[in-house]
C-alpha positions, 0 to 999 in steps of 0.5 A: 778382659773384665768380661772374662773376670765376671765369667770366672767369678760366676763359675767360682760361685758355682764351684763354691756353692755346694760346700758353701751351702753346707757350711752356711746351713751348719752355721745357721743350725748352730744359731738355733736352739738345738735339742739334746737329741739332735745329731749335731748335739750328739756328735759334739758331746760324744766326739769333741768334748772331753766328758771327764773334764766336765765330770770333774767340774760337776757339769754336763754337756748341756751346761756348756752347749751354748759356749760350744755352739758359739765357739763352733759357729764363730770358728766356721764363720771365720774359716768360711769368710777367709775361704771366700775372700781368698777364692775371690782374690785368686780368681780375679788376680789369676787373670793378670798372670799372663799365662796365655803363651806357651811355657807359662803354665809353670808361672801359674802353678807356682803362684797358685801353689804359694797362694794355696799354701798361704790359705792352708796356713791361715786356715790352720792358724785360725783353727789353732787360735780358736782351739788354743786361746782362752777367748772361748770357754768351750776350748777348755772342754775340747778333747785331744781327738776333738781338736784334731777333728776340728783342725783336720776337718776344717782345713780339709773341708775349706781347702776342698771348697777353695779348690772346687771354686778355683778349679771352675773359676780359673780352669778355662783360662789356665787348663794346662796348669790347673790340676784336673782342669783338662778333665772338665767338659769343654764349656767349663 
């Protein structure tokens, strides 16, 4: 049993790898001194920040760039940490659901759906807290569209990362109850 858990954890890491690497690269980029002509700086300034609010206070994006990048960095660290933790917990816990008998696929699917719903709810709650609380100075300069991009983008990206990891990590043991698992090659 423990051997299967370690095999699942290894496959989970393979599934989390591509999107996890993108997330880590993005976070590391936000730690560096990003130049004003960088694509990330341009995107944040054009699509996430409400330039009218900056203009009303006599500020430019360069004045709030440090606050904004700190905000985005810490938001992504929180979302990535939650996604990794929930993925690892599900991968290990799913081995103890005893779904090897016929007709047990519903049990797996119900538990997985509830657990995934909790993850999505927590991702939304974290994004809301970061964008609506006064803990970060940058949140006051976010536009409505910028907040939507953060909510939707964060939830979709980290849910997809979780799903890819869980798909590879648990699909072999629960083929009939994991959506798309039957489409995986036999070794997975």
